[in-house]
py3Dmol code that shows the C-alpha trace and the ligand (Angstrom):
import py3Dmol

protein = """\
ATOM      1  CA  MET A   1       0.000   0.000   0.000  1.00  0.00           C
ATOM      2  CA  SER A   2       1.538   3.312  -0.993  1.00  0.00           C
ATOM      3  CA  ALA A   3       1.394   6.049   1.628  1.00  0.00           C
ATOM      4  CA  ALA A   4      -0.242   9.292   0.525  1.00  0.00           C
ATOM      5  CA  PRO A   5       1.848  12.441   1.044  1.00  0.00           C
ATOM      6  CA  VAL A   6       0.924  13.910   4.416  1.00  0.00           C
ATOM      7  CA  HIS A   7      -0.139  17.206   2.833  1.00  0.00           C
ATOM      8  CA  ALA A   8      -2.423  15.544   0.288  1.00  0.00           C
ATOM      9  CA  ARG A   9      -5.918  16.470   1.380  1.00  0.00           C
ATOM     10  CA  PRO A  10      -9.000  16.414  -0.791  1.00  0.00           C
ATOM     11  CA  VAL A  11      -9.444  19.702  -2.651  1.00  0.00           C
ATOM     12  CA  PRO A  12     -12.167  20.753  -5.080  1.00  0.00           C
ATOM     13  CA  GLY A  13     -11.608  18.778  -8.283  1.00  0.00           C
ATOM     14  CA  GLY A  14      -8.748  19.566 -10.597  1.00  0.00           C
ATOM     15  CA  ARG A  15      -7.167  22.512  -8.825  1.00  0.00           C
ATOM     16  CA  ILE A  16      -3.741  23.475 -10.123  1.00  0.00           C
ATOM     17  CA  ALA A  17      -1.133  25.579  -8.354  1.00  0.00           C
ATOM     18  CA  TYR A  18       1.872  27.347  -9.830  1.00  0.00           C
ATOM     19  CA  VAL A  19       5.075  27.013  -7.790  1.00  0.00           C
ATOM     20  CA  ASP A  20       8.432  28.283  -8.961  1.00  0.00           C
ATOM     21  CA  GLY A  21       8.037  27.702 -12.666  1.00  0.00           C
ATOM     22  CA  ARG A  22       5.792  24.627 -12.583  1.00  0.00           C
ATOM     23  CA  TYR A  23       2.067  23.985 -12.678  1.00  0.00           C
ATOM     24  CA  VAL A  24       1.345  21.173 -10.231  1.00  0.00           C
ATOM     25  CA  PRO A  25      -1.735  19.544  -8.688  1.00  0.00           C
ATOM     26  CA  HIS A  26      -2.795  21.723  -5.764  1.00  0.00           C
ATOM     27  CA  ALA A  27      -2.613  18.839  -3.271  1.00  0.00           C
ATOM     28  CA  ALA A  28       1.012  18.147  -4.186  1.00  0.00           C
ATOM     29  CA  ALA A  29       2.197  21.769  -4.339  1.00  0.00           C
ATOM     30  CA  SER A  30       4.874  22.658  -1.795  1.00  0.00           C
ATOM     31  CA  VAL A  31       7.799  24.935  -1.035  1.00  0.00           C
ATOM     32  CA  HIS A  32      11.140  24.177   0.597  1.00  0.00           C
ATOM     33  CA  VAL A  33      11.100  23.739   4.386  1.00  0.00           C
ATOM     34  CA  GLU A  34      13.680  26.571   4.665  1.00  0.00           C
ATOM     35  CA  ASP A  35      11.655  28.986   2.561  1.00  0.00           C
ATOM     36  CA  ARG A  36      11.799  32.379   4.277  1.00  0.00           C
ATOM     37  CA  GLY A  37       8.108  32.863   3.634  1.00  0.00           C
ATOM     38  CA  LEU A  38       7.470  29.890   5.916  1.00  0.00           C
ATOM     39  CA  GLN A  39      10.252  30.677   8.417  1.00  0.00           C
ATOM     40  CA  PHE A  40       9.858  34.447   8.821  1.00  0.00           C
ATOM     41  CA  ALA A  41       6.779  35.545   6.818  1.00  0.00           C
ATOM     42  CA  ASP A  42       9.493  37.160   4.651  1.00  0.00           C
ATOM     43  CA  SER A  43       6.971  37.242   1.900  1.00  0.00           C
ATOM     44  CA  ILE A  44       4.431  39.381   0.017  1.00  0.00           C
ATOM     45  CA  TYR A  45       1.029  38.442  -1.349  1.00  0.00           C
ATOM     46  CA  GLU A  46      -1.830  39.720  -3.452  1.00  0.00           C
ATOM     47  CA  VAL A  47      -5.404  38.535  -3.938  1.00  0.00           C
ATOM     48  CA  CYS A  48      -7.211  39.472  -7.151  1.00  0.00           C
ATOM     49  CA  ALA A  49     -10.845  38.852  -7.958  1.00  0.00           C
ATOM     50  CA  VAL A  50     -11.750  37.064 -11.179  1.00  0.00           C
ATOM     51  CA  LEU A  51     -15.261  37.809 -12.428  1.00  0.00           C
ATOM     52  CA  ASP A  52     -16.604  36.262 -15.617  1.00  0.00           C
ATOM     53  CA  GLY A  53     -13.060  35.105 -16.344  1.00  0.00           C
ATOM     54  CA  ARG A  54     -11.647  38.634 -16.095  1.00  0.00           C
ATOM     55  CA  LEU A  55      -9.050  39.823 -13.632  1.00  0.00           C
ATOM     56  CA  MET A  56     -10.353  42.826 -11.729  1.00  0.00           C
ATOM     57  CA  ASP A  57      -8.086  45.759 -10.853  1.00  0.00           C
ATOM     58  CA  GLU A  58      -5.113  43.851 -12.243  1.00  0.00           C
ATOM     59  CA  GLU A  59      -2.788  46.827 -12.637  1.00  0.00           C
ATOM     60  CA  GLY A  60      -3.577  48.110  -9.142  1.00  0.00           C
ATOM     61  CA  HIS A  61      -2.670  44.733  -7.647  1.00  0.00           C
ATOM     62  CA  LEU A  62       0.545  44.506  -9.674  1.00  0.00           C
ATOM     63  CA  ASP A  63       1.479  48.079  -8.697  1.00  0.00           C
ATOM     64  CA  ARG A  64       0.997  47.226  -5.016  1.00  0.00           C
ATOM     65  CA  LEU A  65       2.874  43.929  -5.383  1.00  0.00           C
ATOM     66  CA  GLU A  66       5.857  45.835  -6.779  1.00  0.00           C
ATOM     67  CA  ARG A  67       5.622  48.466  -4.030  1.00  0.00           C
ATOM     68  CA  SER A  68       5.496  45.829  -1.266  1.00  0.00           C
ATOM     69  CA  LEU A  69       8.403  43.872  -2.766  1.00  0.00           C
ATOM     70  CA  ALA A  70      10.481  47.043  -3.162  1.00  0.00           C
ATOM     71  CA  ALA A  71       9.817  48.001   0.486  1.00  0.00           C
ATOM     72  CA  LEU A  72      11.371  44.692   1.598  1.00  0.00           C
ATOM     73  CA  ALA A  73      13.988  44.482  -1.187  1.00  0.00           C
ATOM     74  CA  ILE A  74      12.541  41.192  -2.441  1.00  0.00           C
ATOM     75  CA  ASN A  75      13.180  40.667  -6.162  1.00  0.00           C
ATOM     76  CA  MET A  76      10.242  40.496  -8.554  1.00  0.00           C
ATOM     77  CA  PRO A  77      10.283  36.831  -9.577  1.00  0.00           C
ATOM     78  CA  MET A  78       9.829  37.793 -13.230  1.00  0.00           C
ATOM     79  CA  GLY A  79       8.817  40.840 -15.281  1.00  0.00           C
ATOM     80  CA  ARG A  80       5.254  42.131 -15.259  1.00  0.00           C
ATOM     81  CA  GLN A  81       4.417  40.764 -18.682  1.00  0.00           C
ATOM     82  CA  PRO A  82       5.414  37.136 -17.956  1.00  0.00           C
ATOM     83  CA  LEU A  83       3.747  37.479 -14.561  1.00  0.00           C
ATOM     84  CA  ARG A  84       0.515  38.504 -16.265  1.00  0.00           C
ATOM     85  CA  ALA A  85       0.852  35.432 -18.503  1.00  0.00           C
ATOM     86  CA  VAL A  86       1.273  33.098 -15.503  1.00  0.00           C
ATOM     87  CA  MET A  87      -1.750  34.700 -13.835  1.00  0.00           C
ATOM     88  CA  ARG A  88      -3.871  34.039 -16.895  1.00  0.00           C
ATOM     89  CA  GLU A  89      -2.538  30.540 -17.335  1.00  0.00           C
ATOM     90  CA  THR A  90      -3.325  29.733 -13.688  1.00  0.00           C
ATOM     91  CA  ILE A  91      -6.875  31.029 -14.223  1.00  0.00           C
ATOM     92  CA  ARG A  92      -7.178  28.995 -17.421  1.00  0.00           C
ATOM     93  CA  ARG A  93      -5.841  25.752 -15.973  1.00  0.00           C
ATOM     94  CA  ASN A  94      -8.228  26.063 -13.042  1.00  0.00           C
ATOM     95  CA  ARG A  95     -11.120  26.891 -15.385  1.00  0.00           C
ATOM     96  CA  LEU A  96     -11.826  29.774 -13.063  1.00  0.00           C
ATOM     97  CA  LYS A  97     -14.816  31.875 -14.027  1.00  0.00           C
ATOM     98  CA  ASN A  98     -15.605  33.559 -10.714  1.00  0.00           C
ATOM     99  CA  GLY A  99     -13.093  33.348  -7.907  1.00  0.00           C
ATOM    100  CA  MET A 100      -9.894  34.569  -6.386  1.00  0.00           C
ATOM    101  CA  LEU A 101      -6.355  34.418  -7.722  1.00  0.00           C
ATOM    102  CA  TYR A 102      -3.736  34.318  -4.953  1.00  0.00           C
ATOM    103  CA  LEU A 103      -0.117  35.331  -5.603  1.00  0.00           C
ATOM    104  CA  GLN A 104       2.719  35.049  -3.141  1.00  0.00           C
ATOM    105  CA  VAL A 105       6.366  36.016  -3.561  1.00  0.00           C
ATOM    106  CA  THR A 106       8.836  34.961  -0.876  1.00  0.00           C
ATOM    107  CA  ARG A 107      12.540  35.715  -0.473  1.00  0.00           C
ATOM    108  CA  GLY A 108      13.206  32.067  -1.335  1.00  0.00           C
ATOM    109  CA  SER A 109      14.917  29.360   0.692  1.00  0.00           C
ATOM    110  CA  HIS A 110      18.110  29.901   2.676  1.00  0.00           C
ATOM    111  CA  LYS A 111      19.745  28.436   5.745  1.00  0.00           C
ATOM    112  CA  ARG A 112      17.639  29.793   8.603  1.00  0.00           C
ATOM    113  CA  ASP A 113      19.194  33.042   9.799  1.00  0.00           C
ATOM    114  CA  HIS A 114      17.424  36.311  10.580  1.00  0.00           C
ATOM    115  CA  PRO A 115      19.375  38.814   8.416  1.00  0.00           C
ATOM    116  CA  MET A 116      18.214  39.055   4.835  1.00  0.00           C
ATOM    117  CA  PRO A 117      20.657  37.152   2.629  1.00  0.00           C
ATOM    118  CA  ALA A 118      22.893  39.258   0.387  1.00  0.00           C
ATOM    119  CA  ALA A 119      21.407  37.668  -2.735  1.00  0.00           C
ATOM    120  CA  HIS A 120      18.279  35.637  -3.274  1.00  0.00           C
ATOM    121  CA  ARG A 121      16.040  33.986  -5.812  1.00  0.00           C
ATOM    122  CA  SER A 122      12.383  34.706  -5.046  1.00  0.00           C
ATOM    123  CA  THR A 123       9.800  31.949  -4.860  1.00  0.00           C
ATOM    124  CA  LEU A 124       6.558  32.621  -6.752  1.00  0.00           C
ATOM    125  CA  ILE A 125       3.392  30.788  -5.746  1.00  0.00           C
ATOM    126  CA  MET A 126      -0.008  31.137  -7.371  1.00  0.00           C
ATOM    127  CA  THR A 127      -3.300  29.438  -6.574  1.00  0.00           C
ATOM    128  CA  ALA A 128      -6.850  29.986  -7.754  1.00  0.00           C
ATOM    129  CA  ARG A 129     -10.147  29.049  -6.228  1.00  0.00           C
ATOM    130  CA  PRO A 130     -13.784  29.606  -7.057  1.00  0.00           C
ATOM    131  CA  ILE A 131     -15.993  31.793  -4.894  1.00  0.00           C
ATOM    132  CA  ASN A 132     -19.653  31.383  -4.164  1.00  0.00           C
ATOM    133  CA  ILE A 133     -21.032  34.478  -5.880  1.00  0.00           C
ATOM    134  CA  ALA A 134     -24.485  33.859  -4.429  1.00  0.00           C
ATOM    135  CA  ALA A 135     -23.061  33.950  -0.884  1.00  0.00           C
ATOM    136  CA  VAL A 136     -21.250  37.240  -1.581  1.00  0.00           C
ATOM    137  CA  GLU A 137     -24.378  38.771  -3.102  1.00  0.00           C
ATOM    138  CA  LYS A 138     -26.428  37.630  -0.105  1.00  0.00           C
ATOM    139  CA  ARG A 139     -23.947  39.429   2.151  1.00  0.00           C
ATOM    140  CA  ARG A 140     -24.339  42.515  -0.029  1.00  0.00           C
ATOM    141  CA  LEU A 141     -28.111  42.298   0.219  1.00  0.00           C
ATOM    142  CA  ASP A 142     -28.297  41.538   3.940  1.00  0.00           C
ATOM    143  CA  GLY A 143     -25.281  43.535   5.107  1.00  0.00           C
ATOM    144  CA  ILE A 144     -22.640  42.314   7.535  1.00  0.00           C
ATOM    145  CA  ALA A 145     -22.000  42.646  11.248  1.00  0.00           C
ATOM    146  CA  VAL A 146     -18.700  44.067  12.472  1.00  0.00           C
ATOM    147  CA  VAL A 147     -17.129  43.917  15.922  1.00  0.00           C
ATOM    148  CA  THR A 148     -14.081  45.837  17.055  1.00  0.00           C
ATOM    149  CA  ALA A 149     -10.692  44.714  18.352  1.00  0.00           C
ATOM    150  CA  PRO A 150      -7.509  46.552  19.331  1.00  0.00           C
ATOM    151  CA  ASP A 151      -5.104  47.059  16.450  1.00  0.00           C
ATOM    152  CA  ILE A 152      -2.039  45.171  17.676  1.00  0.00           C
ATOM    153  CA  ARG A 153      -0.270  44.998  14.291  1.00  0.00           C
ATOM    154  CA  TRP A 154       3.197  46.287  13.427  1.00  0.00           C
ATOM    155  CA  GLY A 155       4.121  49.717  12.044  1.00  0.00           C
ATOM    156  CA  ARG A 156       4.197  48.838   8.328  1.00  0.00           C
ATOM    157  CA  CYS A 157       0.676  47.685   7.551  1.00  0.00           C
ATOM    158  CA  ASP A 158       1.070  49.329   4.120  1.00  0.00           C
ATOM    159  CA  ILE A 159       3.304  46.399   3.110  1.00  0.00           C
ATOM    160  CA  LYS A 160       1.139  43.442   2.158  1.00  0.00           C
ATOM    161  CA  THR A 161       3.152  40.763   3.922  1.00  0.00           C
ATOM    162  CA  THR A 162       1.938  37.291   4.800  1.00  0.00           C
ATOM    163  CA  GLY A 163       2.671  38.108   8.472  1.00  0.00           C
ATOM    164  CA  LEU A 164      -1.049  38.186   9.258  1.00  0.00           C
ATOM    165  CA  LEU A 165      -1.376  36.679  12.730  1.00  0.00           C
ATOM    166  CA  ALA A 166      -2.876  39.805  14.304  1.00  0.00           C
ATOM    167  CA  ASN A 167      -5.402  39.959  11.449  1.00  0.00           C
ATOM    168  CA  VAL A 168      -6.135  36.250  11.850  1.00  0.00           C
ATOM    169  CA  MET A 169      -6.745  36.721  15.592  1.00  0.00           C
ATOM    170  CA  ALA A 170      -9.056  39.677  14.991  1.00  0.00           C
ATOM    171  CA  LYS A 171     -11.010  37.824  12.310  1.00  0.00           C
ATOM    172  CA  THR A 172     -11.355  34.781  14.565  1.00  0.00           C
ATOM    173  CA  HIS A 173     -12.625  37.038  17.352  1.00  0.00           C
ATOM    174  CA  ALA A 174     -15.200  38.437  14.904  1.00  0.00           C
ATOM    175  CA  ARG A 175     -16.388  35.027  13.736  1.00  0.00           C
ATOM    176  CA  LYS A 176     -16.703  33.797  17.330  1.00  0.00           C
ATOM    177  CA  ALA A 177     -18.846  36.866  18.034  1.00  0.00           C
ATOM    178  CA  GLY A 178     -21.060  36.007  15.049  1.00  0.00           C
ATOM    179  CA  ALA A 179     -19.690  38.906  12.961  1.00  0.00           C
ATOM    180  CA  PHE A 180     -18.167  38.828   9.499  1.00  0.00           C
ATOM    181  CA  GLU A 181     -15.384  41.354  10.007  1.00  0.00           C
ATOM    182  CA  ALA A 182     -13.372  42.987  12.806  1.00  0.00           C
ATOM    183  CA  TRP A 183     -12.611  46.705  12.704  1.00  0.00           C
ATOM    184  CA  LEU A 184      -9.255  47.458  14.281  1.00  0.00           C
ATOM    185  CA  ILE A 185      -9.001  50.348  16.740  1.00  0.00           C
ATOM    186  CA  ASP A 186      -5.740  52.213  17.277  1.00  0.00           C
ATOM    187  CA  GLY A 187      -4.449  53.482  20.628  1.00  0.00           C
ATOM    188  CA  HIS A 188      -6.338  56.790  20.219  1.00  0.00           C
ATOM    189  CA  GLY A 189      -9.768  55.280  19.568  1.00  0.00           C
ATOM    190  CA  PHE A 190      -9.636  55.672  15.782  1.00  0.00           C
ATOM    191  CA  VAL A 191     -10.620  52.934  13.341  1.00  0.00           C
ATOM    192  CA  THR A 192      -7.657  51.919  11.217  1.00  0.00           C
ATOM    193  CA  GLU A 193      -9.246  49.325   8.905  1.00  0.00           C
ATOM    194  CA  GLY A 194     -10.810  45.870   8.906  1.00  0.00           C
ATOM    195  CA  ALA A 195      -8.855  42.655   9.459  1.00  0.00           C
ATOM    196  CA  SER A 196      -8.988  42.092   5.679  1.00  0.00           C
ATOM    197  CA  THR A 197     -10.913  45.105   4.389  1.00  0.00           C
ATOM    198  CA  ASN A 198     -10.808  48.905   4.361  1.00  0.00           C
ATOM    199  CA  ALA A 199     -13.370  50.670   6.545  1.00  0.00           C
ATOM    200  CA  TRP A 200     -15.714  53.476   5.442  1.00  0.00           C
ATOM    201  CA  ILE A 201     -18.545  55.475   6.977  1.00  0.00           C
ATOM    202  CA  VAL A 202     -21.145  57.903   5.626  1.00  0.00           C
ATOM    203  CA  THR A 203     -21.752  60.624   8.201  1.00  0.00           C
ATOM    204  CA  GLU A 204     -25.160  62.048   9.143  1.00  0.00           C
ATOM    205  CA  GLU A 205     -24.295  64.970   6.821  1.00  0.00           C
ATOM    206  CA  GLY A 206     -23.718  62.598   3.908  1.00  0.00           C
ATOM    207  CA  VAL A 207     -19.915  62.846   3.847  1.00  0.00           C
ATOM    208  CA  LEU A 208     -17.992  59.722   2.944  1.00  0.00           C
ATOM    209  CA  VAL A 209     -15.033  59.113   5.265  1.00  0.00           C
ATOM    210  CA  THR A 210     -12.227  56.581   5.030  1.00  0.00           C
ATOM    211  CA  ARG A 211      -8.845  56.638   6.709  1.00  0.00           C
ATOM    212  CA  HIS A 212      -6.021  58.418   4.889  1.00  0.00           C
ATOM    213  CA  LEU A 213      -3.147  56.320   3.544  1.00  0.00           C
ATOM    214  CA  SER A 214      -0.216  55.876   5.910  1.00  0.00           C
ATOM    215  CA  PRO A 215       1.965  53.013   7.169  1.00  0.00           C
ATOM    216  CA  ASN A 216      -0.956  52.141   9.499  1.00  0.00           C
ATOM    217  CA  ILE A 217      -3.266  50.731   6.825  1.00  0.00           C
ATOM    218  CA  LEU A 218      -3.114  48.777   3.629  1.00  0.00           C
ATOM    219  CA  ALA A 219      -3.729  50.876   0.531  1.00  0.00           C
ATOM    220  CA  GLY A 220      -6.667  48.806  -0.683  1.00  0.00           C
ATOM    221  CA  VAL A 221      -6.917  48.418  -4.430  1.00  0.00           C
ATOM    222  CA  THR A 222     -10.719  48.382  -4.099  1.00  0.00           C
ATOM    223  CA  ARG A 223     -10.495  51.526  -1.930  1.00  0.00           C
ATOM    224  CA  LEU A 224      -8.655  53.254  -4.779  1.00  0.00           C
ATOM    225  CA  GLY A 225     -11.178  51.906  -7.314  1.00  0.00           C
ATOM    226  CA  VAL A 226     -14.060  53.323  -5.260  1.00  0.00           C
ATOM    227  CA  LEU A 227     -12.354  56.724  -4.979  1.00  0.00           C
ATOM    228  CA  ASN A 228     -11.679  56.766  -8.735  1.00  0.00           C
ATOM    229  CA  ALA A 229     -15.209  55.681  -9.602  1.00  0.00           C
ATOM    230  CA  LEU A 230     -16.650  58.429  -7.374  1.00  0.00           C
ATOM    231  CA  ALA A 231     -14.264  61.052  -8.786  1.00  0.00           C
ATOM    232  CA  LEU A 232     -15.522  60.183 -12.289  1.00  0.00           C
ATOM    233  CA  GLU A 233     -19.051  60.879 -11.066  1.00  0.00           C
ATOM    234  CA  GLY A 234     -17.911  64.250  -9.727  1.00  0.00           C
ATOM    235  CA  PHE A 235     -18.706  63.146  -6.171  1.00  0.00           C
ATOM    236  CA  ASN A 236     -16.466  65.157  -3.868  1.00  0.00           C
ATOM    237  CA  ALA A 237     -18.002  64.928  -0.385  1.00  0.00           C
ATOM    238  CA  ILE A 238     -15.160  62.638   0.626  1.00  0.00           C
ATOM    239  CA  GLU A 239     -12.752  62.997   3.521  1.00  0.00           C
ATOM    240  CA  GLU A 240      -9.677  60.800   3.738  1.00  0.00           C
ATOM    241  CA  ARG A 241      -9.020  61.025   7.464  1.00  0.00           C
ATOM    242  CA  ALA A 242      -9.075  58.958  10.614  1.00  0.00           C
ATOM    243  CA  PHE A 243     -12.522  58.556  12.196  1.00  0.00           C
ATOM    244  CA  THR A 244     -13.297  57.456  15.745  1.00  0.00           C
ATOM    245  CA  LEU A 245     -15.318  54.466  16.831  1.00  0.00           C
ATOM    246  CA  GLU A 246     -17.865  56.929  18.253  1.00  0.00           C
ATOM    247  CA  GLU A 247     -18.255  58.486  14.799  1.00  0.00           C
ATOM    248  CA  ALA A 248     -18.705  55.017  13.345  1.00  0.00           C
ATOM    249  CA  TYR A 249     -21.439  54.178  15.869  1.00  0.00           C
ATOM    250  CA  ALA A 250     -23.211  57.429  14.930  1.00  0.00           C
ATOM    251  CA  ALA A 251     -22.767  56.997  11.156  1.00  0.00           C
ATOM    252  CA  ARG A 252     -25.720  56.941   8.797  1.00  0.00           C
ATOM    253  CA  GLU A 253     -24.091  54.122   6.800  1.00  0.00           C
ATOM    254  CA  ALA A 254     -20.915  52.092   6.910  1.00  0.00           C
ATOM    255  CA  PHE A 255     -19.263  49.646   4.560  1.00  0.00           C
ATOM    256  CA  VAL A 256     -16.076  47.722   3.877  1.00  0.00           C
ATOM    257  CA  THR A 257     -14.131  47.238   0.661  1.00  0.00           C
ATOM    258  CA  SER A 258     -11.909  44.411  -0.533  1.00  0.00           C
ATOM    259  CA  ALA A 259     -11.052  42.532  -3.693  1.00  0.00           C
ATOM    260  CA  SER A 260     -12.943  39.494  -2.455  1.00  0.00           C
ATOM    261  CA  GLY A 261     -16.225  41.268  -1.657  1.00  0.00           C
ATOM    262  CA  GLY A 262     -16.176  44.598  -3.498  1.00  0.00           C
ATOM    263  CA  VAL A 263     -18.325  46.971  -1.426  1.00  0.00           C
ATOM    264  CA  LEU A 264     -20.167  45.277   1.472  1.00  0.00           C
ATOM    265  CA  PRO A 265     -22.623  47.163   3.698  1.00  0.00           C
ATOM    266  CA  VAL A 266     -22.050  47.127   7.461  1.00  0.00           C
ATOM    267  CA  ILE A 267     -25.343  47.039   9.350  1.00  0.00           C
ATOM    268  CA  SER A 268     -24.037  46.739  12.910  1.00  0.00           C
ATOM    269  CA  ILE A 269     -20.888  47.573  14.850  1.00  0.00           C
ATOM    270  CA  ASP A 270     -20.370  45.883  18.225  1.00  0.00           C
ATOM    271  CA  GLY A 271     -24.043  44.926  18.212  1.00  0.00           C
ATOM    272  CA  ARG A 272     -25.243  48.538  17.672  1.00  0.00           C
ATOM    273  CA  ARG A 273     -27.315  49.220  14.588  1.00  0.00           C
ATOM    274  CA  VAL A 274     -25.726  51.421  11.949  1.00  0.00           C
ATOM    275  CA  GLY A 275     -28.375  53.847  10.654  1.00  0.00           C
ATOM    276  CA  GLU A 276     -31.555  51.899  10.044  1.00  0.00           C
ATOM    277  CA  GLY A 277     -29.740  48.599  10.566  1.00  0.00           C
ATOM    278  CA  ALA A 278     -30.031  47.756   6.867  1.00  0.00           C
ATOM    279  CA  PRO A 279     -27.830  48.390   3.804  1.00  0.00           C
ATOM    280  CA  GLY A 280     -28.086  52.065   2.900  1.00  0.00           C
ATOM    281  CA  ALA A 281     -28.760  53.764  -0.428  1.00  0.00           C
ATOM    282  CA  ALA A 282     -25.338  55.445  -0.614  1.00  0.00           C
ATOM    283  CA  THR A 283     -23.530  52.144  -0.077  1.00  0.00           C
ATOM    284  CA  ARG A 284     -25.632  50.449  -2.766  1.00  0.00           C
ATOM    285  CA  ARG A 285     -24.898  53.257  -5.215  1.00  0.00           C
ATOM    286  CA  ILE A 286     -21.179  53.215  -4.420  1.00  0.00           C
ATOM    287  CA  HIS A 287     -21.074  49.469  -5.003  1.00  0.00           C
ATOM    288  CA  ARG A 288     -22.819  49.842  -8.361  1.00  0.00           C
ATOM    289  CA  LEU A 289     -20.485  52.660  -9.488  1.00  0.00           C
ATOM    290  CA  TYR A 290     -17.386  50.739  -8.392  1.00  0.00           C
ATOM    291  CA  ALA A 291     -18.538  47.489 -10.029  1.00  0.00           C
ATOM    292  CA  GLU A 292     -19.257  49.251 -13.340  1.00  0.00           C
ATOM    293  CA  PHE A 293     -15.953  51.118 -13.190  1.00  0.00           C
ATOM    294  CA  ALA A 294     -13.891  48.006 -12.391  1.00  0.00           C
ATOM    295  CA  ARG A 295     -15.611  45.898 -15.049  1.00  0.00           C
ATOM    296  CA  ALA A 296     -15.142  48.561 -17.709  1.00  0.00           C
ATOM    297  CA  ALA A 297     -11.444  48.864 -16.805  1.00  0.00           C
ATOM    298  CA  ALA A 298     -11.010  45.070 -16.909  1.00  0.00           C
ATOM    299  CA  GLU A 299     -12.688  44.852 -20.306  1.00  0.00           C
ATOM    300  CA  SER A 300     -10.740  47.684 -21.871  1.00  0.00           C
ATOM    301  CA  SER A 301      -7.274  46.721 -20.652  1.00  0.00           C
ATOM    302  CA  ALA A 302      -6.949  43.034 -20.088  1.00  0.00           C
ATOM    303  CA  VAL A 303      -7.265  40.005 -22.275  1.00  0.00           C
ATOM    304  CA  CYS A 304     -10.176  37.990 -21.000  1.00  0.00           C
ATOM    305  CA  ALA A 305      -9.139  34.569 -19.676  1.00  0.00           C
ATOM    306  CA  SER A 306     -11.457  32.825 -22.117  1.00  0.00           C
ATOM    307  CA  GLN A 307      -9.562  34.363 -25.068  1.00  0.00           C
ATOM    308  CA  LEU A 308      -6.251  33.034 -23.906  1.00  0.00           C
ATOM    309  CA  GLN A 309      -4.133  30.679 -25.868  1.00  0.00           C
ATOM    310  CA  GLN A 310      -4.964  27.132 -24.994  1.00  0.00           C
ATOM    311  CA  ARG A 311      -1.320  26.018 -25.176  1.00  0.00           C
ATOM    312  CA  PRO A 312       0.370  25.512 -21.780  1.00  0.00           C
ATOM    313  CA  ILE A 313       3.138  28.014 -21.185  1.00  0.00           C
ATOM    314  CA  LEU A 314       5.453  25.613 -19.374  1.00  0.00           C
TER     315      LEU A 314
END
"""
ligand_1 = """\
16
LIG
N -6.928 45.955 4.529
C -6.378 44.758 4.816
C -5.675 44.580 6.134
C -6.471 43.704 3.897
O -5.917 42.514 4.203
C -7.159 43.910 2.687
C -7.276 42.837 1.710
O -6.742 41.771 1.840
C -7.723 45.154 2.441
C -7.582 46.171 3.370
C -8.462 45.420 1.163
O -7.549 45.527 0.091
P -7.986 45.201 -1.391
O -9.111 46.136 -1.712
O -6.767 45.499 -2.187
O -8.400 43.777 -1.429
"""
view = py3Dmol.view(width=600, height=400)
view.addModel(protein, "pdb")
view.setStyle({"model": 0}, {"cartoon": {"style": "trace"}})
view.addModel(ligand_1, "xyz")
view.setStyle({"model": 1}, {"stick": {}})
view.zoomTo()
view.show()
């Protein structure tokens, strides 16, 4: 009887991962035990939505990937153009119509030692998985509950590293409390962002507020898409500034943004109703404007996955 590899667990049929130049069955995909991504979270990631076979906000995610890698002096594993090709090939091999494409770049494997090695060869990992669109749309229709947690993360949250334990703890706290997301509160009582989303409120006066960019939050690609979509509409009642938890409790509407959910209404914070306790009109409109904007951008710039060459790249 042949023993199955210990990491081989059942996964949804036919999933393929890309690891360091090879497309391999997801269940058999692995990195070296000394990989610095595993040892030190010395590693950057991105998550892009795929809708109707199209990559959403692709350039924004690649821009941020390059920024994060540059901040840690990790080499891009390949140029942007070949990277785009691997992204599309991973989507194609997974027959992904609606889902998430995950990219991770680590500093590669080295004998375990804290200082960054003088030279390195990055490891590139890519996986793809379908999402349940109906579940996301139900969340958009019903709205989500949020609870708060202290922001105990490090001082460079603008770098999208895989060092996510504080986020994982906050999200677990939220799920245990029956909420979908945790909003993180800094030492001065201001909301920084969600555990895996950016946080927004609409004040009683109808002003849209989201925290300004700084090393304390991740520059969300969806956040930027929303701001761009609203600018196109000539909507300028927007303040990029820190807001307090008290302001959030008193908000007329609140929502979160992320690649995986787009714009999702928040209907309660720490068990207190936001506004009427139902998704608000402004949030619905902002979602529609962002979705149209992102789809139009994806259609005009990128090659749709279904038009891709059917020949394997490697
Ligand atoms: N903030 C944090 C901490 C995140 O982890 C994420 C997404 O993973 C976001 C914000 C939203 O970013 P994006 O819109 O690029 O998905």
